[in-house]
N, C-alpha and C positions, 0 to 999 in steps of 0.2 A: 379358749380355743374355739375356732370356727366350726359350726356343724356343716359339713360339705356332703350334699346329697349326690350320689352316683346314679341314680335313676330318673325316670320321668315322673311327673306329677300327673294326677288323674286329669286335670285341665289340659294338660299338653297332649295326652293320648286322645282325649276327646276332640280337640281341635285337629289333629291329624285325621282322625276318622271322619270327621265332617268334610274336610278338603277332599279326601279320597272318594267319599260319596258324591260330592259335587262333580269331580272329574269323571267318575263312573257314569253319573247321570247325563252328562254331556257327550261322552265318547261312545258308550254302548249303543244308544239308538242309531248313530251313524254307522257304526259296524255292522249291526244287525241287517240294515238295508242293503248294504254292500253284498252280502252273501247271495241274495235273490237276484241282484244285478248281474253278479258274475255268472250265475246260472243261465240266466237269459243270454249273456253274450256268448257263452259255451254253446248253447242250443243253436245260435245263429251261425256259428263257425261250423258246428257239426252238420247242419242242414247243408250248408255250402259244400262241405267236404263229401257228404253222401251224394249229392248232385253231381258233383265231378266224378265220383267213382261210378255212377250209373252211365254218365257219358263214356267214360273209358271202358266200361263193360260193353257197351253199344259199338264202340269203335272196333273193340277186339272180336265181338262175336257176331256182329250184324243184326242184333236185336236188343231190345231193352230187357232187363230182368223182369220176371213176373212177380218177384218178391225180393226184399232187400237181403234175405238169407243167401240168395243166388250170388250176392257180392263177397260172401264169405266161403261158401262151399260150392264146388263145381256142379251145376245141374247135369244130369246124365245125358241129355240130348243136345249139348252144346259143343262146339269145336272152337278151337283158338282161345279158350278161356285162360287168362294169364293172371288169374287171382292168387290169393284172396286180394280184393281191392279195398277192403277195410278190415279193421279188427273186429271180430264177433262181438266183443263186449260193448262196442260203440253203436249198437243198434237201438239202445235205449236213450231217451233224453235225460238230462241231468236231474230230473225229478224221478226217474225209475220207470217211466211209461215207455212203450215201444214206439218209435217213430212210425207214423202212418205213411204208407207208400201206396199210390194209385197208378196203375198203368192200364189203360190210357188215363191221363189227369183230366180234371175238369177245368183246371186253370191253364195248364201247360201240357206239353207232351206227356210228362209224367209229373206227379205231386209229391212232395216229401214235406211233412210238416209234423209239429208237435202243438198240443193244445196247451202248453204252459204248465205253470204250477198246478192249477186246479184240475187239469185233464179234461176240462169242458170247452167246447167250441166258444170263441169270442173271448171277452175279457180285456182287462187293462193291466199295464205295468207287468209283473211277473206272471200274471194269468193270461196274458195275451198269446194269440196263436202266433207261432214262428214258422214260416212256410218258405218255400223256395220262389214262390212268385210275389212275395211282400218284402224281400230283403233289399 
């Protein structure tokens, strides 16, 4: 009678583990970089959306907001406010830092920007500044 094995040998299991390790070694680094790229793209979209909300606030009220929070909550001394213009939870960039808003701006009528992943001015890649004047 023939001895029939119904399981895997140790060599077969090791080969499978090596193959899985090689695949993980090739795929994981590519996936890891994609998360930061996605956050940068989200910050660009958010800065554009906040800029449009500031413009809409200006058209409704006749003045620019003094701070981004005025896009969420009606200031006491403003008429014709038709907000909220943005969701209050979207006043932070994808890295959890508050967007910076300046009125009057140094680059434009108003400036909205994020300092990127590192939260510091300048930088490259995911650390680069994302602003309404460099989109």
